[in-house]
Biopython code that builds the backbone (N, CA, C, O; Angstrom):
import numpy as np
from Bio.PDB.StructureBuilder import StructureBuilder

atoms = [
    (1, "MET", "N", (102.050, 105.402, 105.595)),
    (1, "MET", "CA", (103.259, 106.113, 105.872)),
    (1, "MET", "C", (103.252, 107.433, 105.115)),
    (1, "MET", "O", (102.794, 107.505, 103.974)),
    (2, "ILE", "N", (103.757, 108.461, 105.752)),
    (2, "ILE", "CA", (103.839, 109.792, 105.149)),
    (2, "ILE", "C", (105.306, 110.076, 104.855)),
    (2, "ILE", "O", (106.156, 109.944, 105.736)),
    (3, "GLN", "N", (105.601, 110.462, 103.631)),
    (3, "GLN", "CA", (106.969, 110.781, 103.238)),
    (3, "GLN", "C", (107.183, 112.280, 103.410)),
    (3, "GLN", "O", (106.399, 113.090, 102.914)),
    (4, "VAL", "N", (108.257, 112.645, 104.122)),
    (4, "VAL", "CA", (108.586, 114.055, 104.351)),
    (4, "VAL", "C", (109.923, 114.351, 103.699)),
    (4, "VAL", "O", (110.933, 113.725, 104.022)),
    (5, "LEU", "N", (109.926, 115.307, 102.780)),
    (5, "LEU", "CA", (111.142, 115.732, 102.092)),
    (5, "LEU", "C", (111.709, 116.958, 102.799)),
    (5, "LEU", "O", (110.976, 117.888, 103.134)),
    (6, "LEU", "N", (113.012, 116.948, 103.020)),
    (6, "LEU", "CA", (113.686, 118.043, 103.728)),
    (6, "LEU", "C", (114.643, 118.759, 102.784)),
    (6, "LEU", "O", (115.307, 118.127, 101.962)),
    (7, "PHE", "N", (114.708, 120.072, 102.905)),
    (7, "PHE", "CA", (115.562, 120.866, 102.039)),
    (7, "PHE", "C", (116.440, 121.800, 102.870)),
    (7, "PHE", "O", (116.132, 122.122, 104.018)),
    (8, "ALA", "N", (117.540, 122.224, 102.253)),
    (8, "ALA", "CA", (118.464, 123.221, 102.813)),
    (8, "ALA", "C", (118.937, 122.846, 104.213)),
    (8, "ALA", "O", (119.374, 121.718, 104.439)),
    (9, "HIS", "N", (118.853, 123.781, 105.151)),
    (9, "HIS", "CA", (119.391, 123.539, 106.504)),
    (9, "HIS", "C", (118.633, 122.441, 107.252)),
    (9, "HIS", "O", (119.194, 121.819, 108.154)),
    (10, "LEU", "N", (117.382, 122.193, 106.899)),
    (10, "LEU", "CA", (116.630, 121.120, 107.551)),
    (10, "LEU", "C", (117.264, 119.775, 107.225)),
    (10, "LEU", "O", (117.384, 118.914, 108.097)),
    (11, "ARG", "N", (117.665, 119.594, 105.986)),
    (11, "ARG", "CA", (118.341, 118.372, 105.559)),
    (11, "ARG", "C", (119.643, 118.196, 106.336)),
    (11, "ARG", "O", (119.970, 117.097, 106.785)),
    (12, "GLU", "N", (120.373, 119.286, 106.486)),
    (12, "GLU", "CA", (121.648, 119.221, 107.208)),
    (12, "GLU", "C", (121.442, 118.889, 108.684)),
    (12, "GLU", "O", (122.208, 118.113, 109.255)),
    (13, "GLN", "N", (120.420, 119.466, 109.304)),
    (13, "GLN", "CA", (120.157, 119.221, 110.719)),
    (13, "GLN", "C", (119.780, 117.761, 110.981)),
    (13, "GLN", "O", (120.246, 117.165, 111.952)),
    (14, "VAL", "N", (118.955, 117.196, 110.137)),
    (14, "VAL", "CA", (118.483, 115.821, 110.335)),
    (14, "VAL", "C", (119.512, 114.810, 109.830)),
    (14, "VAL", "O", (119.599, 113.700, 110.354)),
    (15, "GLY", "N", (120.293, 115.189, 108.812)),
    (15, "GLY", "CA", (121.292, 114.283, 108.271)),
    (15, "GLY", "C", (120.782, 113.376, 107.174)),
    (15, "GLY", "O", (121.455, 112.422, 106.785)),
    (16, "GLN", "N", (119.603, 113.667, 106.680)),
    (16, "GLN", "CA", (119.054, 112.930, 105.535)),
    (16, "GLN", "C", (118.062, 113.827, 104.816)),
    (16, "GLN", "O", (117.595, 114.826, 105.362)),
    (17, "ASP", "N", (117.749, 113.455, 103.580)),
    (17, "ASP", "CA", (116.893, 114.331, 102.782)),
    (17, "ASP", "C", (115.421, 113.942, 102.800)),
    (17, "ASP", "O", (114.582, 114.673, 102.275)),
    (18, "GLU", "N", (115.099, 112.793, 103.401)),
    (18, "GLU", "CA", (113.686, 112.450, 103.550)),
    (18, "GLU", "C", (113.477, 111.561, 104.769)),
    (18, "GLU", "O", (114.378, 110.854, 105.219)),
    (19, "LEU", "N", (112.255, 111.625, 105.285)),
    (19, "LEU", "CA", (111.858, 110.843, 106.450)),
    (19, "LEU", "C", (110.571, 110.095, 106.117)),
    (19, "LEU", "O", (109.770, 110.552, 105.302)),
    (20, "ALA", "N", (110.386, 108.958, 106.744)),
    (20, "ALA", "CA", (109.140, 108.201, 106.622)),
    (20, "ALA", "C", (108.450, 108.252, 107.978)),
    (20, "ALA", "O", (108.964, 107.715, 108.959)),
    (21, "ILE", "N", (107.297, 108.892, 108.035)),
    (21, "ILE", "CA", (106.539, 109.043, 109.273)),
    (21, "ILE", "C", (105.460, 107.958, 109.290)),
    (21, "ILE", "O", (104.609, 107.923, 108.401)),
    (22, "PRO", "N", (105.486, 107.071, 110.291)),
    (22, "PRO", "CA", (104.542, 105.947, 110.318)),
    (22, "PRO", "C", (103.167, 106.336, 110.862)),
    (22, "PRO", "O", (102.724, 105.815, 111.886)),
    (23, "GLU", "N", (102.507, 107.248, 110.174)),
    (23, "GLU", "CA", (101.166, 107.699, 110.565)),
    (23, "GLU", "C", (100.231, 107.520, 109.377)),
    (23, "GLU", "O", (100.656, 107.603, 108.224)),
    (24, "ASN", "N", (98.974, 107.277, 109.659)),
    (24, "ASN", "CA", (97.972, 107.167, 108.594)),
    (24, "ASN", "C", (97.336, 108.503, 108.260)),
    (24, "ASN", "O", (96.860, 108.718, 107.146)),
    (25, "GLN", "N", (97.334, 109.406, 109.248)),
    (25, "GLN", "CA", (96.673, 110.700, 109.056)),
    (25, "GLN", "C", (97.130, 111.649, 110.154)),
    (25, "GLN", "O", (97.252, 111.252, 111.313)),
    (26, "MET", "N", (97.379, 112.887, 109.795)),
    (26, "MET", "CA", (97.709, 113.929, 110.761)),
    (26, "MET", "C", (97.545, 115.276, 110.074)),
    (26, "MET", "O", (97.558, 115.365, 108.847)),
    (27, "THR", "N", (97.389, 116.320, 110.875)),
    (27, "THR", "CA", (97.306, 117.658, 110.299)),
    (27, "THR", "C", (98.713, 118.193, 110.083)),
    (27, "THR", "O", (99.684, 117.649, 110.608)),
    (28, "VAL", "N", (98.811, 119.257, 109.309)),
    (28, "VAL", "CA", (100.095, 119.924, 109.108)),
    (28, "VAL", "C", (100.615, 120.422, 110.455)),
    (28, "VAL", "O", (101.813, 120.325, 110.721)),
    (29, "ALA", "N", (99.745, 120.949, 111.302)),
    (29, "ALA", "CA", (100.157, 121.420, 112.628)),
    (29, "ALA", "C", (100.733, 120.274, 113.466)),
    (29, "ALA", "O", (101.728, 120.456, 114.166)),
    (30, "GLU", "N", (100.116, 119.111, 113.396)),
    (30, "GLU", "CA", (100.631, 117.949, 114.131)),
    (30, "GLU", "C", (101.995, 117.522, 113.588)),
    (30, "GLU", "O", (102.872, 117.126, 114.356)),
    (31, "LEU", "N", (102.175, 117.601, 112.283)),
    (31, "LEU", "CA", (103.474, 117.281, 111.696)),
    (31, "LEU", "C", (104.523, 118.278, 112.165)),
    (31, "LEU", "O", (105.640, 117.886, 112.506)),
    (32, "ARG", "N", (104.181, 119.556, 112.187)),
    (32, "ARG", "CA", (105.120, 120.581, 112.676)),
    (32, "ARG", "C", (105.549, 120.258, 114.112)),
    (32, "ARG", "O", (106.735, 120.320, 114.438)),
    (33, "THR", "N", (104.588, 119.918, 114.958)),
    (33, "THR", "CA", (104.886, 119.586, 116.354)),
    (33, "THR", "C", (105.804, 118.374, 116.434)),
    (33, "THR", "O", (106.754, 118.366, 117.217)),
    (34, "LEU", "N", (105.533, 117.365, 115.644)),
    (34, "LEU", "CA", (106.370, 116.171, 115.611)),
    (34, "LEU", "C", (107.802, 116.515, 115.206)),
    (34, "LEU", "O", (108.754, 116.029, 115.817)),
    (35, "MET", "N", (107.956, 117.343, 114.188)),
    (35, "MET", "CA", (109.288, 117.726, 113.717)),
    (35, "MET", "C", (110.067, 118.491, 114.793)),
    (35, "MET", "O", (111.279, 118.322, 114.933)),
    (36, "VAL", "N", (109.363, 119.325, 115.542)),
    (36, "VAL", "CA", (110.011, 120.084, 116.613)),
    (36, "VAL", "C", (110.437, 119.154, 117.741)),
    (36, "VAL", "O", (111.573, 119.232, 118.210)),
    (37, "HIS", "N", (109.544, 118.280, 118.180)),
    (37, "HIS", "CA", (109.841, 117.421, 119.327)),
    (37, "HIS", "C", (110.782, 116.269, 118.992)),
    (37, "HIS", "O", (111.662, 115.945, 119.789)),
    (38, "GLN", "N", (110.615, 115.658, 117.849)),
    (38, "GLN", "CA", (111.417, 114.479, 117.524)),
    (38, "GLN", "C", (112.763, 114.827, 116.897)),
    (38, "GLN", "O", (113.742, 114.108, 117.098)),
    (39, "TYR", "N", (112.823, 115.929, 116.137)),
    (39, "TYR", "CA", (114.050, 116.257, 115.414)),
    (39, "TYR", "C", (114.633, 117.611, 115.804)),
    (39, "TYR", "O", (115.643, 118.024, 115.233)),
    (40, "ALA", "N", (114.028, 118.310, 116.757)),
    (40, "ALA", "CA", (114.496, 119.611, 117.244)),
    (40, "ALA", "C", (114.658, 120.632, 116.106)),
    (40, "ALA", "O", (115.583, 121.444, 116.114)),
    (41, "LEU", "N", (113.756, 120.578, 115.145)),
    (41, "LEU", "CA", (113.798, 121.523, 114.033)),
    (41, "LEU", "C", (113.012, 122.782, 114.368)),
    (41, "LEU", "O", (111.952, 122.720, 114.991)),
    (42, "HIS", "N", (113.540, 123.914, 113.949)),
    (42, "HIS", "CA", (112.829, 125.181, 114.088)),
    (42, "HIS", "C", (112.148, 125.449, 112.751)),
    (42, "HIS", "O", (112.794, 125.855, 111.785)),
    (43, "ILE", "N", (110.839, 125.220, 112.705)),
    (43, "ILE", "CA", (110.151, 125.287, 111.410)),
    (43, "ILE", "C", (108.981, 126.262, 111.395)),
    (43, "ILE", "O", (108.080, 126.136, 110.566)),
    (44, "GLN", "N", (108.987, 127.237, 112.308)),
    (44, "GLN", "CA", (107.872, 128.180, 112.329)),
    (44, "GLN", "C", (107.780, 129.008, 111.045)),
    (44, "GLN", "O", (106.685, 129.430, 110.674)),
    (45, "ASP", "N", (108.903, 129.250, 110.356)),
    (45, "ASP", "CA", (108.885, 130.030, 109.115)),
    (45, "ASP", "C", (108.939, 129.156, 107.863)),
    (45, "ASP", "O", (109.065, 129.669, 106.751)),
    (46, "VAL", "N", (108.846, 127.855, 108.039)),
    (46, "VAL", "CA", (108.961, 126.913, 106.927)),
    (46, "VAL", "C", (107.615, 126.745, 106.234)),
    (46, "VAL", "O", (106.585, 126.576, 106.886)),
    (47, "MET", "N", (107.634, 126.793, 104.920)),
    (47, "MET", "CA", (106.426, 126.520, 104.132)),
    (47, "MET", "C", (106.266, 125.003, 104.029)),
    (47, "MET", "O", (107.246, 124.261, 103.968)),
    (48, "VAL", "N", (105.015, 124.564, 104.011)),
    (48, "VAL", "CA", (104.722, 123.142, 103.900)),
    (48, "VAL", "C", (103.915, 122.927, 102.629)),
    (48, "VAL", "O", (102.931, 123.619, 102.373)),
    (49, "ALA", "N", (104.350, 121.960, 101.846)),
    (49, "ALA", "CA", (103.600, 121.566, 100.651)),
    (49, "ALA", "C", (103.217, 120.099, 100.792)),
    (49, "ALA", "O", (104.042, 119.263, 101.163)),
    (50, "VAL", "N", (101.972, 119.799, 100.496)),
    (50, "VAL", "CA", (101.481, 118.417, 100.516)),
    (50, "VAL", "C", (101.125, 118.049, 99.080)),
    (50, "VAL", "O", (100.276, 118.682, 98.452)),
    (51, "ASN", "N", (101.781, 117.029, 98.581)),
    (51, "ASN", "CA", (101.572, 116.596, 97.192)),
    (51, "ASN", "C", (101.711, 117.767, 96.214)),
    (51, "ASN", "O", (100.901, 117.939, 95.303)),
    (52, "GLU", "N", (102.760, 118.562, 96.431)),
    (52, "GLU", "CA", (103.154, 119.679, 95.568)),
    (52, "GLU", "C", (102.201, 120.872, 95.589)),
    (52, "GLU", "O", (102.237, 121.700, 94.679)),
    (53, "ALA", "N", (101.347, 120.976, 96.612)),
    (53, "ALA", "CA", (100.477, 122.141, 96.774)),
    (53, "ALA", "C", (100.699, 122.699, 98.175)),
    (53, "ALA", "O", (100.704, 121.950, 99.152)),
    (54, "TYR", "N", (100.884, 124.009, 98.274)),
    (54, "TYR", "CA", (101.108, 124.611, 99.580)),
    (54, "TYR", "C", (99.933, 124.314, 100.504)),
    (54, "TYR", "O", (98.778, 124.284, 100.079)),
    (55, "ALA", "N", (100.256, 124.093, 101.781)),
    (55, "ALA", "CA", (99.244, 123.691, 102.763)),
    (55, "ALA", "C", (99.280, 124.617, 103.967)),
    (55, "ALA", "O", (100.288, 125.270, 104.237)),
    (56, "VAL", "N", (98.167, 124.664, 104.684)),
    (56, "VAL", "CA", (98.072, 125.417, 105.941)),
    (56, "VAL", "C", (97.979, 124.421, 107.088)),
    (56, "VAL", "O", (97.769, 123.227, 106.874)),
    (57, "ASP", "N", (98.139, 124.928, 108.308)),
    (57, "ASP", "CA", (98.222, 124.053, 109.482)),
    (57, "ASP", "C", (96.999, 123.164, 109.687)),
    (57, "ASP", "O", (97.119, 122.100, 110.294)),
    (58, "THR", "N", (95.841, 123.565, 109.206)),
    (58, "THR", "CA", (94.634, 122.767, 109.420)),
    (58, "THR", "C", (94.419, 121.694, 108.349)),
    (58, "THR", "O", (93.536, 120.848, 108.488)),
    (59, "ASP", "N", (95.218, 121.726, 107.289)),
    (59, "ASP", "CA", (95.095, 120.710, 106.238)),
    (59, "ASP", "C", (95.497, 119.340, 106.785)),
    (59, "ASP", "O", (96.373, 119.235, 107.644)),
    (60, "VAL", "N", (94.850, 118.304, 106.280)),
    (60, "VAL", "CA", (95.118, 116.942, 106.727)),
    (60, "VAL", "C", (96.045, 116.247, 105.730)),
    (60, "VAL", "O", (95.872, 116.346, 104.516)),
    (61, "ILE", "N", (97.033, 115.543, 106.282)),
    (61, "ILE", "CA", (97.972, 114.748, 105.503)),
    (61, "ILE", "C", (97.564, 113.286, 105.688)),
    (61, "ILE", "O", (97.311, 112.847, 106.810)),
    (62, "TYR", "N", (97.502, 112.544, 104.601)),
    (62, "TYR", "CA", (97.047, 111.159, 104.653)),
    (62, "TYR", "C", (98.181, 110.193, 104.301)),
    (62, "TYR", "O", (99.189, 110.581, 103.710)),
    (63, "ASP", "N", (97.993, 108.944, 104.672)),
    (63, "ASP", "CA", (98.907, 107.866, 104.331)),
    (63, "ASP", "C", (99.167, 107.889, 102.830)),
    (63, "ASP", "O", (98.228, 107.927, 102.034)),
    (64, "GLY", "N", (100.447, 107.865, 102.440)),
    (64, "GLY", "CA", (100.808, 107.889, 101.026)),
    (64, "GLY", "C", (101.116, 109.272, 100.495)),
    (64, "GLY", "O", (101.648, 109.403, 99.393)),
    (65, "ASP", "N", (100.793, 110.317, 101.260)),
    (65, "ASP", "CA", (101.086, 111.683, 100.817)),
    (65, "ASP", "C", (102.576, 111.978, 100.938)),
    (65, "ASP", "O", (103.287, 111.374, 101.742)),
    (66, "THR", "N", (103.027, 112.920, 100.123)),
    (66, "THR", "CA", (104.390, 113.416, 100.196)),
    (66, "THR", "C", (104.347, 114.861, 100.650)),
    (66, "THR", "O", (103.651, 115.690, 100.063)),
    (67, "VAL", "N", (105.098, 115.153, 101.701)),
    (67, "VAL", "CA", (105.152, 116.492, 102.283)),
    (67, "VAL", "C", (106.550, 117.061, 102.065)),
    (67, "VAL", "O", (107.546, 116.370, 102.282)),
    (68, "ALA", "N", (106.624, 118.300, 101.643)),
    (68, "ALA", "CA", (107.911, 118.985, 101.502)),
    (68, "ALA", "C", (107.964, 120.111, 102.525)),
    (68, "ALA", "O", (107.039, 120.919, 102.621)),
    (69, "LEU", "N", (109.050, 120.160, 103.288)),
    (69, "LEU", "CA", (109.294, 121.266, 104.215)),
    (69, "LEU", "C", (110.288, 122.199, 103.555)),
    (69, "LEU", "O", (111.449, 121.845, 103.351)),
    (70, "ILE", "N", (109.817, 123.411, 103.217)),
    (70, "ILE", "CA", (110.590, 124.331, 102.400)),
    (70, "ILE", "C", (110.949, 125.574, 103.216)),
    (70, "ILE", "O", (110.087, 126.410, 103.488)),
    (71, "PRO", "N", (112.225, 125.696, 103.606)),
    (71, "PRO", "CA", (112.640, 126.862, 104.371)),
    (71, "PRO", "C", (112.626, 128.125, 103.512)),
    (71, "PRO", "O", (112.643, 128.048, 102.284)),
    (72, "PRO", "N", (112.595, 129.296, 104.172)),
    (72, "PRO", "CA", (112.664, 130.543, 103.414)),
    (72, "PRO", "C", (113.958, 130.607, 102.612)),
    (72, "PRO", "O", (114.996, 130.105, 103.044)),
    (73, "VAL", "N", (113.884, 131.218, 101.461)),
    (73, "VAL", "CA", (115.052, 131.323, 100.579)),
    (73, "VAL", "C", (115.421, 132.780, 100.455)),
    (73, "VAL", "O", (114.560, 133.643, 100.286)),
    (74, "SER", "N", (116.698, 133.044, 100.539)),
    (74, "SER", "CA", (117.166, 134.414, 100.310)),
    (74, "SER", "C", (118.206, 134.383, 99.196)),
    (74, "SER", "O", (118.874, 133.375, 98.969)),
    (75, "GLY", "N", (118.318, 135.469, 98.539)),
    (75, "GLY", "CA", (119.273, 135.520, 97.440)),
    (75, "GLY", "C", (119.584, 136.957, 97.098)),
    (75, "GLY", "O", (119.043, 137.890, 97.691)),
    (76, "GLY", "N", (120.430, 137.110, 96.171)),
    (76, "GLY", "CA", (120.802, 138.462, 95.828)),
    (76, "GLY", "C", (121.010, 138.646, 94.374)),
    (76, "GLY", "O", (121.332, 139.748, 93.931)),
]
sb = StructureBuilder()
sb.init_structure("model")
sb.init_model(0)
sb.init_chain("A")
sb.init_seg("    ")
for serial, (resi, resn, name, xyz) in enumerate(atoms, 1):
    if name == "N":
        sb.init_residue(resn, " ", resi, " ")
    sb.init_atom(name, np.array(xyz, "f"), 0.0, 1.0, " ", f" {name:<3s}", serial, name[0])
structure = sb.get_structure()
């Protein structure tokens, strides 16, 4: 199982702060596609971290990994 942590507006859209994805292995790109199709999230500008390290779309996520979806932050 892959644990996905959601922050900011993503958390509000889904209605919870984490998800359990029942997959043994997938790429970051496959996870992005799943989030769009299953949860209707717009995550093209979202940074992805796997086990606290930023990841690119070709990186592989494995069973037991923790993924954080981090939306852009603005401030003043």
